[in-house]
PAZALUM-174903 format. One line per field, with one value per residue (C-alpha): residue number from 1; residue in three letters; x, y, z. Coordinates in nm, 3 decimals. Example, Ala and Ser with C-alpha at 12.3 -4.5 7.8 and 13.67 -1.06 7.14 Angstrom:
// residues 2
n 1,2
res ala,ser
c1 1.230,1.367
c2 -0.450,-0.106
c3 0.780,0.714
This chain:
// residues 471
n 1,2,3,4,5,6,7,8,9,10,11,12,13,14,15,16,17,18,19,20,21,22,23,24,25,26,27,28,29,30,31,32,33,34,35,36,37,38,39,40,41,42,43,44,45,46,47,48,49,50,51,52,53,54,55,56,57,58,59,60,61,62,63,64,65,66,67,68,69,70,71,72,73,74,75,76,77,78,79,80,81,82,83,84,85,86,87,88,89,90,91,92,93,94,95,96,97,98,99,100,101,102,103,104,105,106,107,108,109,110,111,112,113,114,115,116,117,118,119,120,121,122,123,124,125,126,127,128,129,130,131,132,133,134,135,136,137,138,139,140,141,142,143,144,145,146,147,148,149,150,151,152,153,154,155,156,157,158,159,160,161,162,163,164,165,166,167,168,169,170,171,172,173,174,175,176,177,178,179,180,181,182,183,184,185,186,187,188,189,190,191,192,193,194,195,196,197,198,199,200,201,202,203,204,205,206,207,208,209,210,211,212,213,214,215,216,217,218,219,220,221,222,223,224,225,226,227,228,229,230,231,232,233,234,235,236,237,238,239,240,241,242,243,244,245,246,247,248,249,250,251,252,253,254,255,256,257,258,259,260,261,262,263,264,265,266,267,268,269,270,271,272,273,274,275,276,277,278,279,280,281,282,283,284,285,286,287,288,289,290,291,292,293,294,295,296,297,298,299,300,301,302,303,304,305,306,307,308,309,310,311,312,313,314,315,316,317,318,319,320,321,322,323,324,325,326,327,328,329,330,331,332,333,334,335,336,337,338,339,340,341,342,343,344,345,346,347,348,349,350,351,352,353,354,355,356,357,358,359,360,361,362,363,364,365,366,367,368,369,370,371,372,373,374,375,376,377,378,379,380,381,382,383,384,385,386,387,388,389,390,391,392,393,394,395,396,397,398,399,400,401,402,403,404,405,406,407,408,409,410,411,412,413,414,415,416,417,418,419,420,421,422,423,424,425,426,427,428,429,430,431,432,433,434,435,436,437,438,439,440,441,442,443,444,445,446,447,448,449,450,451,452,453,454,455,456,457,458,459,460,461,462,463,464,465,466,467,468,469,470,471
res unk,unk,unk,unk,unk,unk,unk,unk,unk,unk,unk,unk,unk,unk,unk,unk,unk,unk,unk,unk,unk,unk,unk,unk,unk,unk,unk,unk,unk,unk,unk,unk,unk,unk,unk,unk,unk,unk,unk,unk,unk,unk,unk,unk,unk,unk,unk,unk,unk,unk,unk,unk,unk,unk,unk,unk,unk,unk,unk,unk,unk,unk,unk,unk,unk,unk,unk,unk,unk,unk,unk,unk,unk,unk,unk,unk,unk,unk,unk,unk,unk,unk,unk,unk,unk,unk,unk,unk,unk,unk,unk,unk,unk,unk,unk,unk,unk,unk,unk,unk,unk,unk,unk,unk,unk,unk,unk,unk,unk,unk,unk,unk,unk,unk,unk,unk,unk,unk,unk,unk,unk,unk,unk,unk,unk,unk,unk,unk,unk,unk,unk,unk,unk,unk,unk,unk,unk,unk,unk,unk,unk,unk,unk,unk,unk,unk,unk,unk,unk,unk,unk,unk,unk,unk,unk,unk,unk,unk,unk,unk,unk,unk,unk,unk,unk,unk,unk,unk,unk,unk,unk,unk,unk,unk,unk,unk,unk,unk,unk,unk,unk,unk,unk,unk,unk,unk,unk,unk,unk,unk,unk,unk,unk,unk,unk,unk,unk,unk,unk,unk,unk,unk,unk,unk,unk,unk,unk,unk,unk,unk,unk,unk,unk,unk,unk,unk,unk,unk,unk,unk,unk,unk,unk,unk,unk,unk,unk,unk,unk,unk,unk,unk,unk,unk,unk,unk,unk,unk,unk,unk,unk,unk,unk,unk,unk,unk,unk,unk,unk,unk,unk,unk,unk,unk,unk,unk,unk,unk,unk,unk,unk,unk,unk,unk,unk,unk,unk,unk,unk,unk,unk,unk,unk,unk,unk,unk,unk,unk,unk,unk,unk,unk,unk,unk,unk,unk,unk,unk,unk,unk,unk,unk,unk,unk,unk,unk,unk,unk,unk,unk,unk,unk,unk,unk,unk,unk,unk,unk,unk,unk,unk,unk,unk,unk,unk,unk,unk,unk,unk,unk,unk,unk,unk,unk,unk,unk,unk,unk,unk,unk,unk,unk,unk,unk,unk,unk,unk,unk,unk,unk,unk,unk,unk,unk,unk,unk,unk,unk,unk,unk,unk,unk,unk,unk,unk,unk,unk,unk,unk,unk,unk,unk,unk,unk,unk,unk,unk,unk,unk,unk,unk,unk,unk,unk,unk,unk,unk,unk,unk,unk,unk,unk,unk,unk,unk,unk,unk,unk,unk,unk,unk,unk,unk,unk,unk,unk,unk,unk,unk,unk,unk,unk,unk,unk,unk,unk,unk,unk,unk,unk,unk,unk,unk,unk,unk,unk,unk,unk,unk,unk,unk,unk,unk,unk,unk,unk,unk,unk,unk,unk,unk,unk,unk,unk,unk,unk,unk,unk,unk,unk,unk,unk,unk,unk,unk,unk,unk,unk,unk,unk,unk,unk,unk,unk,unk,unk,unk,unk,unk,unk,unk,unk,unk,unk,unk,unk,unk,unk,unk,unk,unk
c1 -11.715,-11.339,-11.155,-10.977,-11.305,-11.458,-11.175,-11.220,-11.588,-11.501,-11.313,-11.631,-11.670,-11.401,-11.469,-11.493,-11.754,-11.942,-11.956,-12.086,-12.371,-12.445,-12.454,-12.705,-12.901,-13.218,-13.231,-13.145,-13.419,-13.674,-13.550,-13.370,-13.543,-13.468,-13.587,-13.483,-13.227,-13.040,-13.048,-12.928,-12.637,-12.527,-12.568,-12.357,-12.075,-12.113,-12.217,-12.552,-12.631,-12.952,-13.105,-13.021,-13.180,-13.495,-13.523,-13.488,-13.747,-13.988,-14.033,-14.372,-14.269,-13.993,-13.859,-13.836,-13.648,-13.406,-13.358,-13.279,-13.033,-12.850,-12.823,-12.646,-12.409,-12.159,-12.097,-12.028,-11.664,-11.458,-11.606,-11.965,-11.970,-11.827,-12.054,-12.356,-12.257,-12.223,-12.565,-12.712,-12.576,-12.700,-13.050,-13.050,-13.034,-12.757,-12.881,-12.814,-12.478,-12.371,-12.504,-12.291,-11.972,-11.961,-11.707,-11.814,-11.741,-12.056,-12.281,-12.403,-12.492,-12.748,-13.085,-13.361,-13.620,-13.977,-14.043,-14.383,-14.434,-14.554,-14.924,-15.084,-15.189,-15.352,-15.139,-14.939,-14.894,-14.570,-14.545,-14.506,-14.288,-14.277,-13.909,-13.731,-13.427,-13.142,-13.073,-12.923,-12.550,-12.469,-12.233,-12.209,-12.581,-12.616,-12.606,-12.790,-13.087,-13.384,-13.712,-13.920,-14.296,-14.437,-14.771,-14.961,-14.929,-15.148,-14.987,-14.729,-14.766,-14.405,-14.084,-14.070,-13.760,-13.659,-13.756,-14.120,-14.136,-14.227,-13.945,-14.124,-13.984,-14.193,-14.014,-14.167,-14.212,-14.569,-14.671,-14.703,-14.818,-15.082,-15.441,-15.610,-15.875,-16.244,-16.369,-16.656,-16.859,-16.824,-16.927,-17.235,-17.347,-17.307,-17.360,-17.740,-17.755,-17.462,-17.376,-17.320,-16.942,-16.837,-16.747,-16.394,-16.249,-16.445,-16.430,-16.209,-15.976,-15.829,-15.532,-15.421,-15.104,-14.949,-14.592,-14.400,-14.547,-14.461,-14.209,-14.320,-14.697,-14.704,-14.387,-14.543,-14.625,-14.332,-14.274,-14.470,-14.178,-14.316,-14.620,-14.479,-14.481,-14.851,-14.962,-14.758,-14.908,-15.258,-15.185,-15.066,-15.340,-15.629,-15.478,-15.475,-15.836,-15.909,-15.950,-15.821,-15.599,-15.486,-15.233,-15.174,-14.897,-14.854,-15.161,-15.275,-15.621,-15.759,-15.568,-15.736,-16.078,-16.021,-15.886,-16.188,-16.435,-16.279,-16.282,-16.653,-16.739,-16.564,-16.815,-16.647,-16.840,-17.149,-17.012,-16.833,-16.971,-16.795,-16.530,-16.248,-16.104,-15.794,-15.678,-15.342,-15.209,-15.173,-15.513,-15.749,-16.090,-16.308,-16.043,-15.707,-15.427,-15.317,-14.948,-15.020,-15.139,-15.505,-15.772,-16.004,-16.322,-16.404,-16.778,-16.733,-16.554,-16.839,-17.096,-16.920,-17.000,-17.355,-17.659,-17.730,-17.380,-17.255,-17.561,-17.350,-17.261,-17.613,-17.679,-17.313,-17.072,-16.836,-16.532,-16.316,-15.996,-15.859,-15.501,-15.459,-15.469,-15.806,-15.658,-15.348,-15.430,-15.197,-15.369,-15.154,-15.371,-15.499,-15.412,-15.641,-15.826,-15.837,-16.175,-16.466,-16.484,-16.685,-17.019,-17.095,-17.354,-17.659,-17.631,-17.866,-18.061,-18.205,-18.573,-18.672,-18.681,-18.927,-19.289,-19.502,-19.832,-19.710,-19.616,-19.546,-19.523,-19.177,-19.267,-19.564,-19.352,-19.472,-19.301,-19.430,-19.641,-19.811,-19.612,-19.424,-19.064,-18.821,-18.631,-18.294,-18.147,-17.908,-17.615,-17.603,-17.399,-17.077,-16.816,-16.520,-16.224,-16.039,-15.686,-15.767,-16.052,-16.188,-15.943,-15.649,-15.327,-15.248,-14.915,-14.683,-14.355,-14.103,-13.983,-14.281,-14.568,-14.865,-15.005,-15.355,-15.254,-15.022,-15.303,-15.558,-15.323,-15.257,-15.621,-15.744,-15.486,-15.566,-15.937,-16.109,-16.162,-16.448,-16.506,-16.726,-16.569,-16.736,-16.596,-16.255,-16.261,-16.350,-16.043,-15.830,-15.956,-15.855,-15.505,-15.459,-15.580,-15.292,-15.019,-14.805,-14.527,-14.187,-14.013,-13.862,-13.829,-14.078,-14.449,-14.494,-14.375,-14.636,-14.860,-15.167,-15.388,-15.746,-15.895,-16.267,-16.509,-16.850,-17.094,-17.416,-17.385,-17.719,-17.591,-17.287,-16.993,-16.773,-16.492,-16.487,-16.117,-16.003,-16.343,-16.506,-16.847,-16.885,-17.169
c2 -10.541,-10.482,-10.293,-10.602,-10.788,-10.480,-10.472,-10.843,-10.784,-10.513,-10.773,-10.972,-11.343,-11.548,-11.572,-11.953,-11.938,-11.661,-11.875,-12.173,-11.962,-11.820,-12.167,-12.292,-11.974,-12.086,-12.411,-12.237,-11.980,-12.255,-12.508,-12.324,-12.323,-11.982,-12.017,-11.861,-12.135,-12.071,-11.694,-11.721,-11.938,-11.674,-11.398,-11.590,-11.597,-11.220,-11.286,-11.111,-10.803,-10.775,-10.539,-10.780,-11.067,-10.865,-10.763,-11.127,-11.264,-10.980,-11.117,-11.280,-11.599,-11.858,-11.778,-11.407,-11.477,-11.702,-11.440,-11.164,-11.381,-11.466,-11.094,-11.034,-11.332,-11.239,-10.905,-11.046,-11.147,-11.458,-11.659,-11.610,-11.914,-12.160,-12.020,-12.060,-12.420,-12.492,-12.339,-12.569,-12.872,-12.745,-12.700,-13.046,-12.922,-13.163,-13.193,-12.822,-12.838,-13.118,-12.930,-12.625,-12.811,-13.064,-13.004,-12.798,-13.095,-13.264,-12.978,-13.145,-13.465,-13.330,-13.496,-13.244,-13.235,-13.116,-12.823,-12.757,-12.382,-12.193,-12.166,-11.827,-11.746,-11.453,-11.153,-11.206,-11.579,-11.730,-11.941,-12.313,-12.537,-12.912,-12.968,-13.239,-13.416,-13.600,-13.966,-13.999,-14.067,-14.390,-14.253,-13.877,-13.819,-14.023,-13.719,-13.487,-13.686,-13.488,-13.475,-13.770,-13.723,-14.068,-14.233,-14.230,-14.603,-14.864,-15.182,-15.270,-15.585,-15.565,-15.408,-15.044,-14.900,-14.552,-14.652,-14.685,-14.332,-14.009,-13.760,-13.426,-13.131,-12.826,-12.496,-12.322,-12.413,-12.407,-12.044,-11.868,-11.527,-11.402,-11.511,-11.225,-11.059,-11.033,-10.676,-10.543,-10.471,-10.830,-10.968,-10.746,-10.834,-11.213,-11.301,-11.328,-11.603,-11.806,-12.006,-11.795,-11.760,-11.482,-11.651,-11.613,-11.864,-11.966,-12.322,-12.604,-12.782,-13.128,-13.248,-13.612,-13.679,-14.025,-13.998,-14.287,-14.637,-14.924,-15.136,-15.450,-15.404,-15.238,-15.339,-15.260,-14.899,-14.672,-14.344,-14.062,-13.830,-13.480,-13.553,-13.334,-13.046,-13.099,-13.091,-12.775,-12.609,-12.695,-12.574,-12.239,-12.173,-12.268,-12.073,-11.769,-11.845,-11.812,-12.179,-12.327,-12.600,-12.921,-13.144,-13.510,-13.708,-14.085,-14.244,-14.604,-14.675,-14.693,-14.379,-14.197,-14.321,-14.200,-13.867,-13.808,-13.915,-13.671,-13.397,-13.453,-13.425,-13.094,-12.847,-12.560,-12.669,-12.507,-12.152,-12.172,-12.174,-12.468,-12.737,-12.874,-13.227,-13.317,-13.679,-13.754,-14.108,-14.406,-14.532,-14.746,-14.662,-14.572,-14.602,-14.475,-14.655,-14.609,-14.643,-15.003,-15.101,-15.118,-14.932,-14.656,-14.642,-14.296,-14.363,-14.401,-14.063,-13.889,-14.064,-13.929,-13.576,-13.631,-13.466,-13.755,-13.812,-13.452,-13.238,-12.934,-12.904,-12.940,-12.694,-12.589,-12.666,-12.956,-12.951,-13.258,-13.300,-13.648,-13.679,-14.049,-14.299,-14.446,-14.738,-14.856,-14.749,-14.487,-14.224,-14.214,-13.952,-13.945,-13.731,-13.431,-13.428,-13.097,-12.948,-12.806,-12.894,-13.204,-13.145,-13.318,-13.591,-13.520,-13.671,-13.940,-13.809,-14.056,-14.036,-13.868,-14.143,-13.953,-14.058,-13.749,-13.799,-14.104,-14.089,-14.297,-14.250,-14.097,-13.846,-13.724,-13.605,-13.268,-12.980,-12.804,-12.566,-12.844,-12.779,-13.060,-13.078,-12.988,-13.291,-13.306,-13.564,-13.801,-13.641,-13.290,-12.970,-13.152,-13.100,-13.332,-13.287,-13.601,-13.591,-13.853,-14.031,-14.365,-14.644,-14.415,-14.310,-13.966,-13.792,-13.650,-13.464,-13.572,-13.215,-12.995,-13.206,-13.352,-13.200,-13.172,-12.998,-12.762,-12.650,-12.633,-12.409,-12.180,-12.146,-12.084,-11.811,-11.631,-11.693,-11.744,-11.369,-11.373,-11.733,-11.991,-12.322,-12.532,-12.300,-12.310,-12.689,-12.655,-12.432,-12.688,-12.954,-12.734,-12.679,-13.052,-13.133,-12.929,-13.097,-13.368,-13.593,-13.620,-13.959,-14.040,-14.408,-14.518,-14.595,-14.286,-14.042,-13.771,-13.933,-13.740,-13.697,-13.581,-13.457,-13.440,-13.329,-13.428,-13.189,-13.187,-12.815,-12.636,-12.278,-12.101,-12.144,-11.835,-11.832,-11.449,-11.445,-11.183,-11.013,-10.954,-10.789,-10.478,-10.519
c3 11.123,11.114,10.839,10.708,10.656,10.491,10.239,10.167,10.100,9.853,9.650,9.606,9.545,9.368,8.996,8.993,9.269,9.095,8.780,8.978,9.116,8.774,8.612,8.867,8.925,8.748,8.946,9.272,9.228,9.177,9.432,9.710,10.049,10.199,10.558,10.887,10.959,10.634,10.681,11.042,10.931,10.678,10.936,11.187,10.928,10.869,10.510,10.545,10.747,10.946,10.692,10.410,10.600,10.659,10.295,10.184,10.426,10.343,9.991,9.940,9.758,9.783,9.438,9.513,9.837,9.650,9.378,9.628,9.819,9.496,9.422,9.753,9.766,9.487,9.659,10.004,9.981,9.902,10.192,10.083,9.854,10.108,10.379,10.150,10.076,10.448,10.507,10.240,10.424,10.760,10.620,10.458,10.100,10.009,9.651,9.589,9.766,9.532,9.231,9.315,9.402,9.120,8.846,8.542,8.315,8.444,8.341,8.026,8.206,8.449,8.435,8.380,8.653,8.657,8.885,9.037,9.042,9.349,9.390,9.351,9.705,9.880,9.962,10.278,10.227,10.110,9.796,9.821,9.611,9.592,9.560,9.365,9.498,9.333,9.398,9.743,9.728,9.906,10.169,10.145,10.210,10.526,10.753,10.519,10.394,10.269,10.460,10.352,10.344,10.408,10.411,10.738,10.701,10.862,10.987,10.723,10.523,10.408,10.523,10.421,10.263,10.156,9.803,9.912,10.051,9.882,9.843,9.815,10.005,10.079,10.042,10.342,10.704,10.835,10.817,11.149,11.030,11.273,11.229,11.045,11.264,11.191,11.155,11.367,11.053,10.933,11.271,11.294,10.942,10.985,11.351,11.332,11.069,11.204,11.515,11.825,11.845,12.078,12.406,12.533,12.502,12.192,12.320,12.442,12.199,12.242,12.034,12.059,11.860,11.848,11.721,11.879,11.900,12.131,11.937,12.122,12.110,11.766,11.577,11.238,11.323,11.245,11.431,11.270,11.209,11.158,11.373,11.648,11.399,11.336,11.699,11.765,11.454,11.575,11.928,11.798,11.545,11.776,12.062,11.832,11.743,12.118,12.207,12.530,12.384,12.554,12.375,12.463,12.296,12.256,12.413,12.397,12.257,12.610,12.701,12.411,12.524,12.879,12.757,12.532,12.803,13.049,12.787,12.713,13.083,13.140,13.289,13.098,12.787,12.938,12.908,12.571,12.218,12.049,12.079,11.861,11.859,11.654,11.627,11.463,11.429,11.200,11.096,10.893,10.756,11.052,11.325,11.445,11.626,11.983,12.063,12.172,11.824,11.933,11.739,11.856,11.649,11.519,11.541,11.918,11.921,11.739,11.959,12.269,12.152,12.032,12.181,12.418,12.554,12.568,12.652,12.743,12.373,12.235,11.950,11.956,11.672,11.732,11.503,11.428,11.227,11.159,11.032,10.957,10.675,10.591,10.396,10.214,9.860,9.714,9.503,9.188,9.021,8.663,8.365,8.326,7.994,7.808,7.743,7.942,8.306,8.381,8.548,8.873,8.875,9.088,9.435,9.554,9.850,10.096,10.167,10.489,10.749,10.969,10.978,11.008,11.190,11.374,11.738,12.041,12.413,12.394,12.125,12.334,12.623,12.749,12.922,13.231,13.022,12.827,12.506,12.327,12.443,12.166,12.043,11.873,11.639,11.810,11.628,11.480,11.455,11.369,11.098,11.044,10.812,10.698,10.556,10.292,10.120,10.236,10.155,10.074,10.242,10.384,10.325,10.587,10.544,10.808,10.858,10.774,10.899,10.714,10.397,10.544,10.867,10.675,10.446,10.727,10.926,10.630,10.532,10.887,10.940,10.616,10.564,10.900,10.933,10.682,10.565,10.731,10.819,10.549,10.282,10.453,10.421,10.051,10.012,10.197,9.957,9.664,9.801,9.872,9.520,9.375,9.582,9.432,9.555,9.395,9.398,9.055,8.984,9.250,9.254,9.468,9.200,9.144,9.406,9.514,9.818,9.845,10.168,10.239,10.508,10.634,10.796,10.992,11.063,11.057,11.023,10.891,11.128,11.150,11.404,11.415,11.514,11.763,11.778,12.115,12.121,12.335,12.579
């Protein structure tokens, strides 16, 4: 840094700019998205040094990163304010840019907004904010529109406009902190009562992500902006979990069928301990769309991996994640009633359909040694996570990816070291339950989503990340 610039820095920020930051500091601390792109922009302008950037990004929550950045800025010279404003525009935080640059006379006319505070998360994870936005200005915001989480819509019955979309903005990009490793002690104390999970790779993983749809064959299916973020997030996290991942993008319904059939027939399944299948697209209850607007039935997908059709995976866990709408209904949420937590009603359990003591020719098959051959149910050892409940829409941020995949990624990275997969899915449900959309003046304001999972697992399923037994 030259001497002239050093002297300018000593002068600090212009007083009018310092006042603007001070006036808006509380909002900035709560709403500012301090990510790598914003920090790199300030570094490129010589506003932040490398050590400053590292100290900011080392903070554990979004609010703490914002607070530390705002401590540095007033001391970084007269260009710091304009550089910060430019960085806000570059990172699509136009609402904060306008807030800082509007005249002081408008201060008393600001509309108060509700802020959703960061969740309390395990050490090492970053906080998450659902960010409000201001009304988009007609002309000035065209190039700087905010990321728009949208429904994973099924075929539209009406033209969709920006007013029908949800305007929440997550403060953090999908986390990519390393998957935390399982300890040898944990493996040794849990491996005997859980599924065998020590092959390398742990299994094969298939990700099918439909982002762009044929405008002629499927004119009602909009591009799934942000879908490309999801499939990259899944590729990274399952690669770190020691799966051999294959990603396919933009397949027709028949293309998805062929891809899944080929995947099921891979001989590699014989030597690995599990498999993962992730399907991301528009959808309806029980099916997802190909890029040609045709539906692939999920029951056919599950059948392809059952004990009859995929014998190489018998008695091995088969893991599915479905990121798609399961209907059109928007979950608007309900007001929580104060008081003791409601107790769950007892579940209805179907009677055992087996008929003990009865047999037929097939059930009397014998092995070479004269013992009855072990039989398996048609379908077992499966777990499937759904982004939304039956009949409801799933939410996807056009910049950050879908809510469900974001939370799945975070929870796997932080908890897979010592938590079995069913409990991980419970934690994902809890994180999704807390999320809320922000779209003032629309039917989507404070919209909700609820994920769920189904399971026919017969043991605990631990992924034992990064552990390899010593033979």
